N, C-alpha and C positions, 0 to 999 in steps of 0.2 A: 633221658633228657627231653625236656619239653620242646615241641616244635611249634611252628606258626599256627597250625590248626588248633593246637591246645590253647594258645593265647586267644584265638578268635572265639573258641567255645567259652573260655573263662570270662571274656569281656562281653559276650553276647553280640558280637558283630561278625561281619564277613571277613574271610581271609584277605580280600582286597583292601578292606578298611585298615586292617593291621599293617599291611604292606605300605599303605599310604602314610600312616602314622610314623612308621619306622624310617621312611624316606623323607619325612618332614614335608609332606604335601599339604598345601593350604586348604584343600577342599574338605577336610575333616572337621566336624563340629567340635567345639571345646569339650562337650560332654563325652562324646565318643573317644576323643583323644585321651581324656583323663582315665576312662575305663580301660583302654588298651594299655596305657603306661602302668596302671595299677596291676593289670594281669601280668605284664612282663616282669614287674618287680616280684609279684607273689610266686610266679613259677620259676624265677631265675632264668628266663629265656635269654639266650645270646644269639643274635642274628648270625647266620653263616656268611662270613666276609667274602669267601670265594664266590658263593652263589650271588651275593649282592653285586660283586664286581662284574660278573657276567651280564647282569641285567643293566647296570648303569654305565659299564665301561670305565669304571673308576674303582681303584682299590683303597683310596685314602692312604696311600703309602708313598713315601719319598725315599729315594736313595741318596746316600752321602758317601762319596769316595774321598778319603783324606790321605794325605801324603805319608804320615807316620803317626800312628796312634800312641807311640811312646813319647812323642814330643808333647810336653805339657801345653804348648800353644794350641795344637790341634785337638787335644783332649778338651780344653776349655771351649774351643770353637764348636766341637761336636755337641757338647752339653747345651750350649746356647741354641744350636740348631734344633735339638730335640725339644727343648722347652718351648720355643716359638711354634714348632710344628704341632705340638700337642695343643697349644692354644688355638690353633686353626683347625684342629680336628684331624691331624695326620699322625701316622706312625712313621718311624724312620728306621731304615736298615742301613747299617754302616759297614763299609768295606775299607780295610787298611791296605794301602798300596805299598807301604814300607819303602818308599822312594824307588820302587821298581816299576818301570813302564809296563812290563808284561803282566805283573800282578794287578796293576791298575786296570788294564784291559780285561783281565779275567773278572774282576768285580763289576765292571761296567756291563759286560756281557751277561753275567748272572742276574744283575738287577733288572736289566731290560727284559730278560726272559721271564722274570717274575711279574711283569706288567705293572711296574711302578708308575705312578702318575707323573713324576718328574724327577730330575736328577741334579744333584749338586756335586761338583767335582773341583778339586784342587789339583790341577794336572802336574804329573811328575816330569813331563817333557813337553815339547812344543809340537809334536807331530804324531799324536796317537791316531791311527787310522780308524779305530773303533769309535772314538769320540767324534771324529769328523763325519763318520757314517751316521751317528745319532743326530748330529746337527742337520745333515741333509735330509734325514727322515722326519724332520720337524718334531723331534722329541723335546718336550719342555726341559730346558737345560739352563743352568746358571753356573758360571765359574765363581769360585770363592777363594780369596787370597792370591791365587795364581791364575794365569789365563794363557790362552794360545793366541798370539798376535795374528791379526787378519781374519779371525773367525768371528762372525757376527753373532755373538752371544753376550747377554748382560754379564757384567763383571762386578762383583762386590769385593772391595779390597781397601787396604789402607795406603796412604801415601807417606812414606818415611823420609822423603828428601829433606824437608825442613828440619826434622829431628836429627838427621845425620849432620846437617850443617851446624846445628846447635852442639852436637857432640864434638865435632872437629874444633869449633871455636872454644869449647870448654877445655879440650886437651891442650890446645896451643896456649890458652890463657894461663894455665897453671904450669907451663914450662916444657911440655913435651914437644919434640921436634921431629923425631923419627917415628912416623906413624905407619903401621902395617894393618892389613885386613886379611882375615880368613874368609874367603868367598864361598858361596854356595855354588851348585852346578850351573855352568853357563847355559845349559839347556833349559833351565827354568827362568821364568821372567823375574822372579824375586832374586834369584842368584845374580843375574847380570845387572839388574836395576840397582841393587845395593852397592855393588862395586862402582858403577858409574856415578852414583850419588856421592860416594866417599871421595872418588878422584876429583869430581867437580868441586866439592867443598874444600878440599885441600888447595886446588888451583885458585880458588877465590882469595886465598891467603898467600899465594905465591909459593906454595909448597908442592913439590913433585911427589909422585907415587911410583917409586922404582919397581920394576918387575920382581926384584928379589923380595919386596915387601908385600907381594900378593901371594897368599897361600891358597891352594885349591882344596876345598872341602866338599862334602856331600850332604851337609846338614845332619851329620851323625857325629857323636862325641869322639870316636876314634880318629876321624879325619881332622878334627880340631887339635887333638893331641899331636898328631904327626906334623901338622903345619906349624904348631908352636915350637916343636923340637927343631924343625928346620930353621925357623927364625933365630932361635937361641944359638945355633951353630954358626951363624954368619959372623964374619970378622967384626962387623958393626951391627949388632942386633938392634931391633927397634926398641924404643923406650915406651911404646904404647901399642897394644894390639886390640883391634876391633873385630870381634867374631860376628859373622852375619846371621847367626841364629844362636839360640840358647844352649843347645846341646854341644855345639862346637866350642862355645865359650867354656863349658864345664870341662871338656876335654883339654882345652888349652890351660885351664887352671891346674889340672892334674900334672901336665907336662912341666909347668913352671915350678910347682912344688917339688916335683921329682928331682929337679936340678938344685934344690936347696935354696931357691930364690923366693923372694917375698913380693906379694902384690899389696900395695902399689910401690913399695920402697925401691924395688929393683926394676919392675916393669908394670905399667898400667894395663888394665883389662876392662873392656866394655863389650856389650852384646846387643844384638838386635833380638827382639822378642823378650819382654820382661816376663818373669814367672814368679810365683810366690816364694820359691826356694831362695831366690837371690837376696832376700833380706836376711836370710839365715846363714849364708856363707860367710867365711871370714877372709877378707872383709866383704861386706855387702857389695854386690856388683851393680855398677852403673849400667843402665839398659835403656833401650828404646822400646816403649810400651805401645802395643797396638790395642785399639778398642775392640777386643775379641768378642765380648758379649754383643755389642752393637752390630758387628760384622755378621755374626751368625744369625741374628734375628732379621737383619736386613736381607740376607741371602734367602731365607725362607719366604719372606714377604714377596721378594722379587720372583721367586719360583712359583708362588701361588698365582701371581699375575700372569705368568707364562702359561700355567695350566688353564687359566680362564680365557686364554686366547689373546691376551693383551701383550704389548711389548714394553716392559718397564725400562727406565733408563738405568745405566750403570751407576753404581754408588761408590764414591771414594771418600774415606774418612781419614782425618789426620792422625798420625802417630805422634808421640811426644817423648822427650828425653826425661828420664828419671835419674837424677844425679845421686850417687851414693859414694862410698869411700874407696872404691877399687881403682880410681884414677889419681888419687891424691886429694889433699884437702883444698877446697875452695871456699868452704863455708866460713863466715866470720866466726872468730872464737867466741865461745859462750862467755857471758859476763861473769866475772869472778864474784863469788859469794863473799860477803864480809866475814872476816875472821872474828868469831865471837870473843876471842881473848884480846882483841885490839879495841881500845876505847874509840867510840864514835866521835868524830869531830865534825861539827856543822860547818858548812861553807859560810864565809863572811857575807853579811848583807850589805851591799854597796850603798843602800839608801839609809842605813842606820847612822845616826849622829854619834860622834864620839865627843 
């Protein structure tokens, strides 16, 4: 394998000149830079990233700890993070917390030991000691999707309150009155925020949210199934269920079908976090969509600012309601096509003289 001395000999320049070219130093002449790059290409030289990081104190690597890699929302978020990081010249190492605080801290510790330049985290709880230690150590850090209240770290997230109000108005408008929610963990900001938004939206219409209509979930499908089963066992089950994430909605759908019930004829179903699958379910599921791609890219840009020593502002992007058929029909009926067997009759012309 070719080394830096081989590149220098091939290009007819010093090792120091090769090093300056590889680190994009402006003092190298265009001619020398061209010879070095040609030698690099000819020899297939690959700079040693570890050695370079020891010289520059940068690894050009970011860490991303997401809450659940099996959740399509976080999968899409991770992809957007990787694409934007690549655009800025970074690689990304991903850790899956699986909604477990101890696993989250394991990944954070491992990433920090690998001397990453910065860290993106979607916290699984509000009190991770390791994350708080990283903040105190001035590690470049940005929260994405979720955050830890009171911690002075830039947050990139969506605001779903307006979309939840739109969902509640939609459900009430088409006749649903007993509305229930499958909530995420109260230890997460998104878990508590979505319940609060749902309760507030109902209150704006004079509708209460009884404790019996709040099912506790953990952002996993099985918890959605259990919560839906409990709702269905009530003396007066809800006629609409809002699951606070997509996996819990799929679990609820399984529970409803297992009882021989139909969505939306027997019970309506909606979800927070739209995913591509929802258009293929039967019926397609009404959902609140977050701007996942924009969130991931904005988080990387904010982290790059932190790495550069600047303090970027937090970013909040609006979520939106996507209405499909799982809550009942609200769409105007499609216009009937004329029956070709029926003779066409023209409307009378009021200005015509008889």
